[in-house]
FIKOLZA-1660 file (N, C-alpha, C; in steps of 0.1 Angstrom, whole numbers, plus 5000, padded with zeros to 4 digits):
% residues 261
   i   px   py   pz ch aa at
   1 8474 0691 5595  A  M  N
   1 8464 0695 5590  A  M CA
   1 8461 0682 5578  A  M  C
   2 8449 0678 5578  A  A  N
   2 8451 0666 5564  A  A CA
   2 8438 0665 5562  A  A  C
   3 8436 0664 5547  A  G  N
   3 8419 0661 5540  A  G CA
   3 8424 0673 5531  A  G  C
   4 8418 0678 5527  A  D  N
   4 8411 0690 5517  A  D CA
   4 8415 0702 5517  A  D  C
   5 8423 0707 5527  A  N  N
   5 8431 0712 5531  A  N CA
   5 8440 0723 5518  A  N  C
   6 8436 0733 5516  A  H  N
   6 8448 0736 5501  A  H CA
   6 8461 0749 5506  A  H  C
   7 8473 0745 5504  A  L  N
   7 8480 0761 5510  A  L CA
   7 8488 0765 5503  A  L  C
   8 8493 0771 5499  A  I  N
   8 8500 0780 5490  A  I CA
   8 8514 0780 5491  A  I  C
   9 8524 0777 5493  A  I  N
   9 8538 0768 5500  A  I CA
   9 8549 0778 5488  A  I  C
  10 8560 0782 5491  A  R  N
  10 8573 0789 5486  A  R CA
  10 8579 0782 5488  A  R  C
  11 8587 0767 5479  A  Y  N
  11 8594 0754 5480  A  Y CA
  11 8608 0757 5476  A  Y  C
  12 8617 0752 5486  A  Q  N
  12 8627 0758 5478  A  Q CA
  12 8639 0740 5476  A  Q  C
  13 8637 0738 5465  A  D  N
  13 8644 0724 5465  A  D CA
  13 8657 0722 5466  A  D  C
  14 8660 0706 5462  A  S  N
  14 8673 0707 5468  A  S CA
  14 8686 0711 5456  A  S  C
  15 8683 0719 5447  A  E  N
  15 8693 0727 5442  A  E CA
  15 8691 0742 5447  A  E  C
  16 8683 0748 5452  A  G  N
  16 8679 0757 5456  A  G CA
  16 8670 0765 5445  A  G  C
  17 8662 0762 5441  A  N  N
  17 8657 0767 5431  A  N CA
  17 8641 0770 5442  A  N  C
  18 8634 0780 5441  A  V  N
  18 8618 0785 5448  A  V CA
  18 8606 0783 5437  A  V  C
  19 8599 0779 5438  A  T  N
  19 8590 0776 5430  A  T CA
  19 8577 0776 5443  A  T  C
  20 8568 0783 5436  A  E  N
  20 8554 0782 5446  A  E CA
  20 8542 0775 5439  A  E  C
  21 8539 0767 5447  A  R  N
  21 8530 0756 5445  A  R CA
  21 8517 0755 5452  A  R  C
  22 8508 0754 5451  A  R  N
  22 8496 0747 5457  A  R CA
  22 8496 0731 5460  A  R  C
  23 8493 0726 5475  A  I  N
  23 8492 0720 5479  A  I CA
  23 8479 0710 5489  A  I  C
  24 8479 0700 5486  A  S  N
  24 8461 0694 5494  A  S CA
  24 8465 0682 5496  A  S  C
  25 8454 0679 5505  A  E  N
  25 8456 0657 5505  A  E CA
  25 8469 0661 5512  A  E  C
  26 8471 0665 5523  A  I  N
  26 8480 0669 5530  A  I CA
  26 8479 0656 5541  A  I  C
  27 8490 0650 5540  A  E  N
  27 8494 0641 5555  A  E CA
  27 8508 0636 5559  A  E  C
  28 8507 0638 5569  A  P  N
  28 8519 0635 5579  A  P CA
  28 8527 0623 5578  A  P  C
  29 8541 0628 5574  A  E  N
  29 8547 0613 5569  A  E CA
  29 8563 0612 5579  A  E  C
  30 8561 0619 5587  A  G  N
  30 8573 0619 5598  A  G CA
  30 8572 0630 5604  A  G  C
  31 8583 0636 5614  A  T  N
  31 8584 0646 5616  A  T CA
  31 8588 0663 5611  A  T  C
  32 8591 0657 5602  A  R  N
  32 8597 0666 5594  A  R CA
  32 8590 0667 5576  A  R  C
  33 8585 0655 5575  A  V  N
  33 8579 0655 5562  A  V CA
  33 8566 0653 5562  A  V  C
  34 8559 0655 5549  A  I  N
  34 8545 0654 5549  A  I CA
  34 8546 0650 5534  A  I  C
  35 8534 0639 5530  A  S  N
  35 8529 0634 5515  A  S CA
  35 8520 0647 5516  A  S  C
  36 8519 0655 5498  A  A  N
  36 8504 0660 5494  A  A CA
  36 8509 0663 5479  A  A  C
  37 8493 0665 5476  A  F  N
  37 8494 0664 5461  A  F CA
  37 8496 0678 5455  A  F  C
  38 8502 0678 5449  A  C  N
  38 8511 0690 5444  A  C CA
  38 8505 0692 5432  A  C  C
  39 8497 0707 5427  A  H  N
  39 8487 0710 5416  A  H CA
  39 8502 0715 5403  A  H  C
  40 8512 0718 5408  A  L  N
  40 8520 0725 5401  A  L CA
  40 8524 0709 5388  A  L  C
  41 8527 0699 5400  A  R  N
  41 8532 0682 5394  A  R CA
  41 8520 0676 5386  A  R  C
  42 8505 0680 5392  A  N  N
  42 8499 0672 5395  A  N CA
  42 8501 0655 5400  A  N  C
  43 8507 0658 5410  A  A  N
  43 8507 0643 5413  A  A CA
  43 8509 0646 5428  A  A  C
  44 8514 0629 5437  A  Q  N
  44 8512 0630 5451  A  Q CA
  44 8530 0637 5456  A  Q  C
  45 8532 0643 5464  A  R  N
  45 8550 0649 5462  A  R CA
  45 8550 0640 5478  A  R  C
  46 8563 0641 5477  A  T  N
  46 8570 0643 5489  A  T CA
  46 8577 0654 5495  A  T  C
  47 8572 0665 5507  A  F  N
  47 8582 0676 5510  A  F CA
  47 8585 0679 5526  A  F  C
  48 8598 0683 5524  A  Y  N
  48 8603 0680 5535  A  Y CA
  48 8604 0699 5540  A  Y  C
  49 8594 0696 5552  A  V  N
  49 8588 0708 5558  A  V CA
  49 8600 0722 5562  A  V  C
  50 8612 0719 5561  A  P  N
  50 8621 0730 5565  A  P CA
  50 8626 0739 5551  A  P  C
  51 8619 0729 5542  A  R  N
  51 8622 0743 5526  A  R CA
  51 8613 0750 5526  A  R  C
  52 8602 0746 5530  A  I  N
  52 8587 0756 5532  A  I CA
  52 8594 0766 5537  A  I  C
  53 8591 0781 5524  A  L  N
  53 8598 0788 5531  A  L CA
  53 8584 0796 5539  A  L  C
  54 8575 0799 5532  A  S  N
  54 8564 0803 5538  A  S CA
  54 8551 0797 5529  A  S  C
  55 8544 0801 5534  A  A  N
  55 8527 0796 5539  A  A CA
  55 8515 0800 5538  A  A  C
  56 8509 0800 5531  A  T  N
  56 8491 0812 5529  A  T CA
  56 8479 0804 5528  A  T  C
  57 8472 0803 5536  A  H  N
  57 8463 0793 5529  A  H CA
  57 8454 0796 5518  A  H  C
  58 8445 0790 5508  A  A  N
  58 8449 0792 5496  A  A CA
  58 8432 0801 5498  A  A  C
  59 8422 0799 5504  A  E  N
  59 8411 0803 5506  A  E CA
  59 8413 0813 5514  A  E  C
  60 8415 0820 5522  A  S  N
  60 8412 0832 5525  A  S CA
  60 8427 0838 5522  A  S  C
  61 8437 0836 5518  A  G  N
  61 8452 0842 5515  A  G CA
  61 8455 0846 5525  A  G  C
  62 8450 0840 5543  A  Q  N
  62 8462 0845 5552  A  Q CA
  62 8477 0836 5554  A  Q  C
  63 8488 0840 5560  A  P  N
  63 8500 0833 5565  A  P CA
  63 8493 0827 5572  A  P  C
  64 8502 0815 5570  A  V  N
  64 8499 0801 5583  A  V CA
  64 8514 0803 5594  A  V  C
  65 8508 0807 5604  A  S  N
  65 8515 0813 5617  A  S CA
  65 8525 0800 5623  A  S  C
  66 8517 0794 5622  A  D  N
  66 8524 0781 5630  A  D CA
  66 8525 0770 5617  A  D  C
  67 8534 0771 5604  A  L  N
  67 8531 0758 5600  A  L CA
  67 8532 0740 5605  A  L  C
  68 8544 0742 5617  A  Y  N
  68 8544 0728 5619  A  Y CA
  68 8527 0720 5624  A  Y  C
  69 8524 0731 5632  A  S  N
  69 8511 0725 5637  A  S CA
  69 8502 0728 5631  A  S  C
  70 8505 0736 5621  A  S  N
  70 8490 0735 5614  A  S CA
  70 8495 0719 5603  A  S  C
  71 8504 0716 5602  A  L  N
  71 8506 0704 5591  A  L CA
  71 8505 0688 5599  A  L  C
  72 8501 0692 5611  A  G  N
  72 8503 0680 5624  A  G CA
  72 8513 0672 5627  A  G  C
  73 8525 0684 5625  A  L  N
  73 8537 0678 5631  A  L CA
  73 8539 0685 5647  A  L  C
  74 8554 0680 5654  A  P  N
  74 8557 0684 5660  A  P CA
  74 8565 0698 5657  A  P  C
  75 8564 0708 5668  A  R  N
  75 8576 0717 5664  A  R CA
  75 8588 0711 5669  A  R  C
  76 8599 0712 5664  A  P  N
  76 8614 0708 5665  A  P CA
  76 8618 0717 5677  A  P  C
  77 8626 0712 5689  A  P  N
  77 8630 0728 5697  A  P CA
  77 8644 0732 5688  A  P  C
  78 8642 0746 5694  A  E  N
  78 8653 0757 5684  A  E CA
  78 8665 0751 5683  A  E  C
  79 8671 0744 5693  A  Q  N
  79 8685 0737 5699  A  Q CA
  79 8685 0729 5690  A  Q  C
  80 8676 0718 5694  A  R  N
  80 8675 0704 5685  A  R CA
  80 8678 0709 5671  A  R  C
  81 8668 0715 5662  A  R  N
  81 8672 0723 5646  A  R CA
  81 8682 0727 5653  A  R  C
  82 8689 0735 5655  A  A  N
  82 8702 0741 5651  A  A CA
  82 8715 0723 5655  A  A  C
  83 8710 0721 5667  A  D  N
  83 8724 0712 5666  A  D CA
  83 8727 0697 5656  A  D  C
  84 8711 0694 5654  A  Q  N
  84 8711 0682 5644  A  Q CA
  84 8706 0687 5625  A  Q  C
  85 8700 0700 5623  A  F  N
  85 8694 0696 5612  A  F CA
  85 8699 0707 5607  A  F  C
  86 8713 0712 5609  A  Q  N
  86 8716 0725 5599  A  Q CA
  86 8715 0724 5587  A  Q  C
  87 8711 0732 5577  A  V  N
  87 8713 0727 5559  A  V CA
  87 8710 0739 5555  A  V  C
  88 8724 0742 5542  A  D  N
  88 8730 0751 5541  A  D CA
  88 8718 0757 5531  A  D  C
  89 8720 0767 5525  A  N  N
  89 8711 0774 5514  A  N CA
  89 8703 0764 5500  A  N  C
  90 8709 0755 5499  A  T  N
  90 8705 0745 5494  A  T CA
  90 8699 0737 5500  A  T  C
  91 8698 0740 5513  A  G  N
  91 8690 0727 5518  A  G CA
  91 8696 0715 5527  A  G  C
  92 8709 0711 5520  A  R  N
  92 8722 0699 5524  A  R CA
  92 8724 0701 5537  A  R  C
  93 8731 0686 5546  A  L  N
  93 8735 0689 5555  A  L CA
  93 8750 0698 5552  A  L  C
  94 8748 0703 5567  A  C  N
  94 8764 0712 5569  A  C CA
  94 8770 0709 5581  A  C  C
  95 8784 0718 5587  A  G  N
  95 8787 0718 5594  A  G CA
  95 8786 0703 5603  A  G  C
  96 8787 0704 5619  A  H  N
  96 8788 0691 5628  A  H CA
  96 8778 0685 5623  A  H  C
  97 8765 0689 5620  A  S  N
  97 8757 0681 5624  A  S CA
  97 8755 0670 5612  A  S  C
  98 8764 0674 5598  A  A  N
  98 8770 0657 5588  A  A CA
  98 8777 0649 5602  A  A  C
  99 8783 0656 5606  A  E  N
  99 8788 0645 5610  A  E CA
  99 8788 0635 5625  A  E  C
 100 8772 0637 5631  A  A  N
 100 8764 0632 5636  A  A CA
 100 8760 0624 5626  A  A  C
 101 8758 0622 5617  A  Y  N
 101 8744 0621 5605  A  Y CA
 101 8759 0607 5606  A  Y  C
 102 8769 0608 5601  A  K  N
 102 8783 0596 5595  A  K CA
 102 8781 0586 5608  A  K  C
 103 8780 0593 5619  A  G  N
 103 8778 0579 5631  A  G CA
 103 8766 0574 5627  A  G  C
 104 8755 0577 5626  A  Q  N
 104 8743 0573 5626  A  Q CA
 104 8741 0559 5610  A  Q  C
 105 8747 0568 5604  A  R  N
 105 8745 0556 5591  A  R CA
 105 8759 0545 5596  A  R  C
 106 8764 0548 5601  A  N  N
 106 8779 0535 5598  A  N CA
 106 8766 0525 5606  A  N  C
 107 8762 0533 5622  A  R  N
 107 8753 0520 5628  A  R CA
 107 8744 0514 5621  A  R  C
 108 8738 0522 5614  A  E  N
 108 8725 0517 5607  A  E CA
 108 8730 0508 5595  A  E  C
 109 8741 0506 5590  A  K  N
 109 8749 0499 5582  A  K CA
 109 8756 0482 5589  A  K  C
 110 8758 0487 5602  A  R  N
 110 8761 0476 5610  A  R CA
 110 8744 0466 5611  A  R  C
 111 8731 0474 5614  A  E  N
 111 8727 0467 5619  A  E CA
 111 8721 0460 5610  A  E  C
 112 8718 0469 5597  A  L  N
 112 8716 0458 5581  A  L CA
 112 8719 0450 5581  A  L  C
 113 8733 0445 5585  A  F  N
 113 8744 0436 5579  A  F CA
 113 8744 0423 5589  A  F  C
 114 8738 0424 5602  A  A  N
 114 8740 0418 5614  A  A CA
 114 8733 0410 5613  A  A  C
 115 8725 0409 5606  A  R  N
 115 8710 0399 5605  A  R CA
 115 8715 0384 5598  A  R  C
 116 8729 0387 5590  A  F  N
 116 8732 0375 5585  A  F CA
 116 8745 0370 5594  A  F  C
 117 8748 0373 5603  A  H  N
 117 8758 0367 5614  A  H CA
 117 8772 0366 5607  A  H  C
 118 8773 0369 5598  A  H  N
 118 8793 0371 5591  A  H CA
 118 8790 0381 5580  A  H  C
 119 8801 0384 5579  A  R  N
 119 8806 0390 5568  A  R CA
 119 8804 0384 5557  A  R  C
 120 8807 0367 5557  A  A  N
 120 8809 0362 5540  A  A CA
 120 8791 0360 5534  A  A  C
 121 8786 0354 5548  A  I  N
 121 8772 0360 5541  A  I CA
 121 8764 0367 5538  A  I  C
 122 8762 0379 5549  A  A  N
 122 8760 0393 5546  A  A CA
 122 8771 0401 5529  A  A  C
 123 8778 0397 5523  A  A  N
 123 8785 0395 5512  A  A CA
 123 8776 0397 5501  A  A  C
 124 8772 0379 5497  A  V  N
 124 8767 0373 5496  A  V CA
 124 8751 0379 5489  A  V  C
 125 8746 0386 5499  A  Y  N
 125 8734 0395 5502  A  Y CA
 125 8734 0406 5494  A  Y  C
 126 8745 0411 5498  A  K  N
 126 8749 0424 5498  A  K CA
 126 8753 0425 5479  A  K  C
 127 8759 0415 5472  A  D  N
 127 8753 0412 5460  A  D CA
 127 8742 0411 5452  A  D  C
 128 8734 0403 5460  A  K  N
 128 8719 0401 5452  A  K CA
 128 8713 0409 5454  A  K  C
 129 8715 0427 5460  A  F  N
 129 8709 0432 5467  A  F CA
 129 8714 0441 5450  A  F  C
 130 8728 0443 5447  A  F  N
 130 8733 0446 5433  A  F CA
 130 8723 0448 5420  A  F  C
 131 8722 0430 5423  A  S  N
 131 8716 0424 5410  A  S CA
 131 8706 0426 5406  A  S  C
 132 8696 0429 5417  A  M  N
 132 8686 0436 5416  A  M CA
 132 8685 0447 5408  A  M  C
 133 8698 0456 5410  A  F  N
 133 8692 0466 5395  A  F CA
 133 8704 0465 5388  A  F  C
 134 8706 0451 5384  A  G  N
 134 8712 0448 5371  A  G CA
 134 8732 0453 5372  A  G  C
 135 8733 0454 5386  A  D  N
 135 8753 0456 5392  A  D CA
 135 8751 0472 5383  A  D  C
 136 8742 0480 5385  A  R  N
 136 8745 0493 5380  A  R CA
 136 8738 0504 5387  A  R  C
 137 8744 0519 5383  A  C  N
 137 8733 0527 5389  A  C CA
 137 8726 0531 5388  A  C  C
 138 8717 0535 5395  A  F  N
 138 8699 0525 5391  A  F CA
 138 8701 0547 5383  A  F  C
 139 8703 0555 5384  A  K  N
 139 8704 0571 5382  A  K CA
 139 8710 0572 5367  A  K  C
 140 8724 0571 5365  A  C  N
 140 8728 0568 5356  A  C CA
 140 8733 0560 5348  A  C  C
 141 8732 0547 5351  A  G  N
 141 8736 0532 5348  A  G CA
 141 8749 0528 5347  A  G  C
 142 8761 0535 5357  A  S  N
 142 8770 0536 5359  A  S CA
 142 8777 0518 5363  A  S  C
 143 8787 0510 5357  A  T  N
 143 8789 0502 5367  A  T CA
 143 8798 0501 5378  A  T  C
 144 8803 0515 5382  A  R  N
 144 8817 0518 5389  A  R CA
 144 8815 0524 5401  A  R  C
 145 8820 0515 5411  A  T  N
 145 8815 0520 5424  A  T CA
 145 8810 0526 5430  A  T  C
 146 8797 0509 5437  A  L  N
 146 8784 0512 5434  A  L CA
 146 8781 0511 5452  A  L  C
 147 8773 0515 5454  A  V  N
 147 8770 0518 5469  A  V CA
 147 8753 0523 5472  A  V  C
 148 8750 0516 5484  A  M  N
 148 8735 0515 5484  A  M CA
 148 8733 0534 5494  A  M  C
 149 8723 0535 5484  A  D  N
 149 8718 0550 5492  A  D CA
 149 8705 0549 5497  A  D  C
 150 8706 0563 5509  A  H  N
 150 8691 0559 5515  A  H CA
 150 8680 0568 5497  A  H  C
 151 8671 0562 5503  A  H  N
 151 8662 0565 5490  A  H CA
 151 8657 0576 5499  A  H  C
 152 8648 0579 5508  A  I  N
 152 8648 0591 5517  A  I CA
 152 8658 0591 5523  A  I  C
 153 8663 0601 5525  A  P  N
 153 8674 0609 5530  A  P CA
 153 8672 0610 5547  A  P  C
 154 8682 0605 5554  A  M  N
 154 8683 0611 5567  A  M CA
 154 8673 0621 5574  A  M  C
 155 8681 0632 5562  A  I  N
 155 8678 0643 5570  A  I CA
 155 8663 0642 5567  A  I  C
 156 8657 0633 5563  A  M  N
 156 8637 0637 5561  A  M CA
 156 8637 0624 5563  A  M  C
 157 8642 0616 5573  A  G  N
 157 8635 0606 5588  A  G CA
 157 8635 0593 5579  A  G  C
 158 8646 0589 5565  A  G  N
 158 8653 0576 5559  A  G CA
 158 8662 0571 5572  A  G  C
 159 8656 0557 5569  A  H  N
 159 8670 0547 5576  A  H CA
 159 8674 0538 5564  A  H  C
 160 8688 0532 5567  A  L  N
 160 8691 0526 5562  A  L CA
 160 8689 0513 5558  A  L  C
 161 8676 0510 5558  A  E  N
 161 8669 0494 5558  A  E CA
 161 8661 0490 5545  A  E  C
 162 8658 0475 5548  A  P  N
 162 8647 0475 5532  A  P CA
 162 8635 0484 5533  A  P  C
 163 8636 0487 5514  A  G  N
 163 8623 0489 5512  A  G CA
 163 8628 0510 5511  A  G  C
 164 8636 0512 5516  A  N  N
 164 8641 0524 5515  A  N CA
 164 8658 0523 5509  A  N  C
 165 8665 0516 5500  A  L  N
 165 8679 0515 5494  A  L CA
 165 8680 0515 5475  A  L  C
 166 8688 0521 5473  A  V  N
 166 8688 0526 5462  A  V CA
 166 8704 0523 5456  A  V  C
 167 8709 0516 5448  A  S  N
 167 8720 0511 5442  A  S CA
 167 8725 0525 5432  A  S  C
 168 8732 0533 5439  A  L  N
 168 8740 0544 5430  A  L CA
 168 8754 0542 5432  A  L  C
 169 8759 0553 5418  A  C  N
 169 8773 0551 5419  A  C CA
 169 8774 0566 5431  A  C  C
 170 8792 0563 5432  A  R  N
 170 8798 0577 5443  A  R CA
 170 8792 0588 5440  A  R  C
 171 8794 0586 5419  A  R  N
 171 8791 0600 5414  A  R CA
 171 8778 0608 5422  A  R  C
 172 8769 0597 5415  A  C  N
 172 8758 0601 5414  A  C CA
 172 8747 0601 5432  A  C  C
 173 8752 0598 5445  A  N  N
 173 8753 0597 5453  A  N CA
 173 8760 0610 5458  A  N  C
 174 8768 0612 5454  A  G  N
 174 8772 0629 5458  A  G CA
 174 8763 0637 5452  A  G  C
 175 8755 0637 5441  A  K  N
 175 8749 0648 5434  A  K CA
 175 8737 0647 5447  A  K  C
 176 8729 0634 5447  A  K  N
 176 8721 0631 5456  A  K CA
 176 8719 0641 5471  A  K  C
 177 8730 0635 5472  A  L  N
 177 8731 0642 5487  A  L CA
 177 8723 0636 5498  A  L  C
 178 8713 0651 5500  A  D  N
 178 8699 0654 5510  A  D CA
 178 8693 0658 5499  A  D  C
 179 8687 0654 5484  A  A  N
 179 8678 0652 5482  A  A CA
 179 8665 0644 5477  A  A  C
 180 8653 0655 5483  A  S  N
 180 8642 0641 5484  A  S CA
 180 8644 0633 5472  A  S  C
 181 8634 0622 5466  A  P  N
 181 8634 0614 5458  A  P CA
 181 8628 0623 5444  A  P  C
 182 8618 0630 5447  A  D  N
 182 8609 0634 5441  A  D CA
 182 8615 0648 5433  A  D  C
 183 8629 0653 5441  A  D  N
 183 8635 0665 5438  A  D CA
 183 8645 0656 5428  A  D  C
 184 8648 0642 5428  A  F  N
 184 8661 0640 5426  A  F CA
 184 8660 0626 5414  A  F  C
 185 8648 0622 5413  A  Y  N
 185 8646 0614 5404  A  Y CA
 185 8636 0618 5394  A  Y  C
 186 8631 0615 5382  A  T  N
 186 8619 0618 5376  A  T CA
 186 8611 0613 5378  A  T  C
 187 8593 0612 5374  A  A  N
 187 8582 0611 5378  A  A CA
 187 8583 0595 5374  A  A  C
 188 8590 0593 5361  A  E  N
 188 8591 0575 5350  A  E CA
 188 8606 0570 5364  A  E  C
 189 8616 0573 5365  A  E  N
 189 8622 0567 5371  A  E CA
 189 8619 0563 5382  A  E  C
 190 8607 0573 5392  A  L  N
 190 8607 0568 5404  A  L CA
 190 8594 0558 5406  A  L  C
 191 8588 0557 5389  A  R  N
 191 8579 0544 5386  A  R CA
 191 8588 0534 5386  A  R  C
 192 8598 0535 5381  A  K  N
 192 8604 0519 5382  A  K CA
 192 8611 0514 5391  A  K  C
 193 8611 0525 5401  A  L  N
 193 8616 0521 5413  A  L CA
 193 8608 0518 5422  A  L  C
 194 8598 0521 5421  A  R  N
 194 8590 0514 5429  A  R CA
 194 8586 0499 5437  A  R  C
 195 8587 0490 5423  A  P  N
 195 8589 0473 5426  A  P CA
 195 8597 0471 5430  A  P  C
 196 8611 0476 5433  A  L  N
 196 8627 0475 5435  A  L CA
 196 8627 0478 5454  A  L  C
 197 8625 0488 5456  A  L  N
 197 8617 0492 5470  A  L CA
 197 8612 0479 5478  A  L  C
 198 8598 0475 5470  A  E  N
 198 8592 0466 5479  A  E CA
 198 8604 0451 5477  A  E  C
 199 8605 0444 5466  A  Q  N
 199 8612 0436 5465  A  Q CA
 199 8625 0430 5477  A  Q  C
 200 8632 0445 5477  A  Q  N
 200 8645 0441 5485  A  Q CA
 200 8637 0436 5501  A  Q  C
 201 8623 0444 5504  A  K  N
 201 8621 0440 5517  A  K CA
 201 8624 0423 5518  A  K  C
 202 8617 0412 5510  A  E  N
 202 8619 0401 5507  A  E CA
 202 8634 0394 5510  A  E  C
 203 8638 0403 5503  A  L  N
 203 8659 0399 5501  A  L CA
 203 8661 0402 5519  A  L  C
 204 8662 0404 5525  A  F  N
 204 8668 0412 5533  A  F CA
 204 8660 0406 5547  A  F  C
 205 8646 0398 5541  A  D  N
 205 8642 0389 5555  A  D CA
 205 8646 0378 5556  A  D  C
 206 8657 0376 5562  A  F  N
 206 8673 0366 5567  A  F CA
 206 8665 0367 5579  A  F  C
 207 8671 0347 5581  A  Q  N
 207 8669 0345 5594  A  Q CA
 207 8680 0331 5592  A  Q  C
 208 8688 0331 5598  A  I  N
 208 8696 0320 5601  A  I CA
 208 8690 0308 5604  A  I  C
 209 8690 0293 5596  A  D  N
 209 8689 0281 5604  A  D CA
 209 8702 0279 5610  A  D  C
 210 8697 0276 5621  A  I  N
 210 8706 0274 5629  A  I CA
 210 8709 0258 5638  A  I  C
 211 8699 0253 5629  A  E  N
 211 8700 0238 5634  A  E CA
 211 8710 0235 5621  A  E  C
 212 8707 0245 5609  A  R  N
 212 8722 0237 5600  A  R CA
 212 8730 0242 5603  A  R  C
 213 8737 0254 5604  A  W  N
 213 8749 0261 5608  A  W CA
 213 8753 0248 5620  A  W  C
 214 8749 0248 5625  A  M  N
 214 8755 0240 5637  A  M CA
 214 8757 0223 5630  A  M  C
 215 8755 0216 5623  A  N  N
 215 8745 0201 5619  A  N CA
 215 8760 0204 5606  A  N  C
 216 8758 0212 5597  A  D  N
 216 8768 0208 5585  A  D CA
 216 8769 0227 5586  A  D  C
 217 8775 0231 5587  A  R  N
 217 8781 0243 5586  A  R CA
 217 8785 0247 5567  A  R  C
 218 8792 0240 5568  A  E  N
 218 8801 0240 5555  A  E CA
 218 8788 0240 5543  A  E  C
 219 8780 0224 5543  A  A  N
 219 8771 0225 5534  A  A CA
 219 8766 0240 5532  A  A  C
 220 8755 0244 5546  A  Y  N
 220 8747 0255 5545  A  Y CA
 220 8758 0270 5539  A  Y  C
 221 8773 0273 5543  A  L  N
 221 8771 0286 5535  A  L CA
 221 8772 0282 5524  A  L  C
 222 8775 0268 5516  A  L  N
 222 8777 0271 5497  A  L CA
 222 8767 0269 5498  A  L  C
 223 8747 0265 5502  A  D  N
 223 8740 0264 5498  A  D CA
 223 8735 0283 5497  A  D  C
 224 8743 0290 5506  A  L  N
 224 8741 0302 5506  A  L CA
 224 8745 0308 5491  A  L  C
 225 8750 0305 5488  A  G  N
 225 8758 0309 5479  A  G CA
 225 8776 0316 5485  A  G  C
 226 8781 0309 5494  A  V  N
 226 8795 0314 5493  A  V CA
 226 8803 0308 5494  A  V  C
 227 8817 0314 5479  A  D  N
 227 8824 0307 5472  A  D CA
 227 8833 0296 5484  A  D  C
 228 8832 0286 5473  A  S  N
 228 8838 0272 5479  A  S CA
 228 8854 0280 5483  A  S  C
 229 8858 0282 5481  A  D  N
 229 8871 0285 5484  A  D CA
 229 8872 0293 5500  A  D  C
 230 8866 0308 5498  A  L  N
 230 8862 0315 5514  A  L CA
 230 8856 0301 5520  A  L  C
 231 8852 0297 5517  A  V  N
 231 8842 0290 5532  A  V CA
 231 8853 0276 5537  A  V  C
 232 8858 0272 5528  A  H  N
 232 8872 0265 5527  A  H CA
 232 8881 0272 5540  A  H  C
 233 8884 0288 5536  A  Q  N
 233 8892 0289 5548  A  Q CA
 233 8890 0300 5565  A  Q  C
 234 8873 0302 5558  A  I  N
 234 8870 0302 5570  A  I CA
 234 8865 0296 5583  A  I  C
 235 8865 0286 5576  A  L  N
 235 8865 0274 5585  A  L CA
 235 8876 0268 5590  A  L  C
 236 8888 0267 5575  A  Y  N
 236 8898 0254 5586  A  Y CA
 236 8908 0267 5587  A  Y  C
 237 8905 0273 5583  A  D  N
 237 8920 0286 5587  A  D CA
 237 8923 0293 5594  A  D  C
 238 8927 0290 5600  A  P  N
 238 8925 0301 5621  A  P CA
 238 8933 0311 5616  A  P  C
 239 8938 0314 5606  A  H  N
 239 8942 0327 5605  A  H CA
 239 8939 0335 5595  A  H  C
 240 8930 0328 5590  A  H  N
 240 8918 0342 5580  A  H CA
 240 8911 0348 5591  A  H  C
 241 8913 0361 5583  A  L  N
 241 8905 0375 5592  A  L CA
 241 8891 0367 5599  A  L  C
 242 8884 0365 5589  A  D  N
 242 8869 0352 5595  A  D CA
 242 8864 0343 5596  A  D  C
 243 8882 0339 5600  A  Y  N
 243 8876 0322 5602  A  Y CA
 243 8865 0320 5622  A  Y  C
 244 8857 0309 5612  A  I  N
 244 8848 0306 5626  A  I CA
 244 8846 0292 5626  A  I  C
 245 8854 0284 5623  A  G  N
 245 8858 0272 5625  A  G CA
 245 8844 0264 5624  A  G  C
 246 8848 0251 5628  A  L  N
 246 8837 0240 5629  A  L CA
 246 8828 0237 5638  A  L  C
 247 8812 0238 5639  A  P  N
 247 8809 0228 5650  A  P CA
 247 8810 0226 5662  A  P  C
 248 8821 0218 5661  A  S  N
 248 8824 0213 5672  A  S CA
 248 8834 0220 5682  A  S  C
 249 8842 0228 5671  A  S  N
 249 8855 0235 5683  A  S CA
 249 8843 0249 5685  A  S  C
 250 8831 0255 5677  A  S  N
 250 8823 0260 5684  A  S CA
 250 8805 0260 5691  A  S  C
 251 8808 0254 5701  A  P  N
 251 8791 0248 5707  A  P CA
 251 8780 0259 5703  A  P  C
 252 8786 0273 5694  A  G  N
 252 8774 0283 5698  A  G CA
 252 8773 0291 5683  A  G  C
 253 8766 0299 5681  A  I  N
 253 8771 0306 5670  A  I CA
 253 8779 0317 5672  A  I  C
 254 8790 0314 5667  A  H  N
 254 8799 0327 5668  A  H CA
 254 8801 0336 5656  A  H  C
 255 8801 0352 5663  A  I  N
 255 8794 0359 5655  A  I CA
 255 8812 0363 5653  A  I  C
 256 8813 0365 5638  A  S  N
 256 8822 0378 5641  A  S CA
 256 8823 0387 5626  A  S  C
 257 8819 0400 5629  A  F  N
 257 8807 0404 5622  A  F CA
 257 8814 0419 5619  A  F  C
 258 8813 0421 5605  A  E  N
 258 8820 0437 5600  A  E CA
 258 8812 0434 5590  A  E  C
 259 8808 0446 5585  A  P  N
 259 8799 0450 5575  A  P CA
 259 8808 0446 5559  A  P  C
 260 8799 0447 5549  A  P  N
 260 8811 0442 5540  A  P CA
 260 8815 0458 5539  A  P  C
 261 8823 0462 5531  A  S  N
 261 8823 0472 5522  A  S CA
 261 8817 0473 5514  A  S  C
% end
């Protein structure tokens, strides 16, 4: 369903609160996510379809019999939904589905930082990411124990990729869990967050300069911002965990990578 069709839905947010909302201008944004104009909030919002408890056509008052088909979304097989998308009564992941997502999170973290080829370079760009947020939690302003959070959570189709990353402290990250951005942030916070999501795409658009890597690895690492002491250790100390040596001792790009913690 797209365009001007109006629905009346009963929607349960991430805290378990249920409200009745009129929505229109409905567009699919994923297999379980729609974007729609919410007349209650007078703004375009994102809705996680499994949290829609019921839906009726606004004009006729007739219930929507097949919500996924009506929204233009593929209806998920019941077994797949049971295995991968178990949620509790607040809409949060629970049971063994959370463990499945833990493995995916780790895999996406490796993929996000693999573009930097070495942990020392990845750490520099991770620091640059948090600097974009003032080295603070975007939600509460804390400077303690910052993590990269999925802006759109994985259960709603979000991935750990540039354009979907937010700096949060562990406390706020734990509070957000699988809440949608619209449920967790205020409209003003979302407005301030939007340019930061765009800027990080350029930050992570990194490609290693193979010629410089091979010709003058030390100067290249220093220019990228790697600490001089660390550069010396990883180039000259074979006992260092991240030792790569000089180009003459390594004819190709040596990748010894683990994502920075």
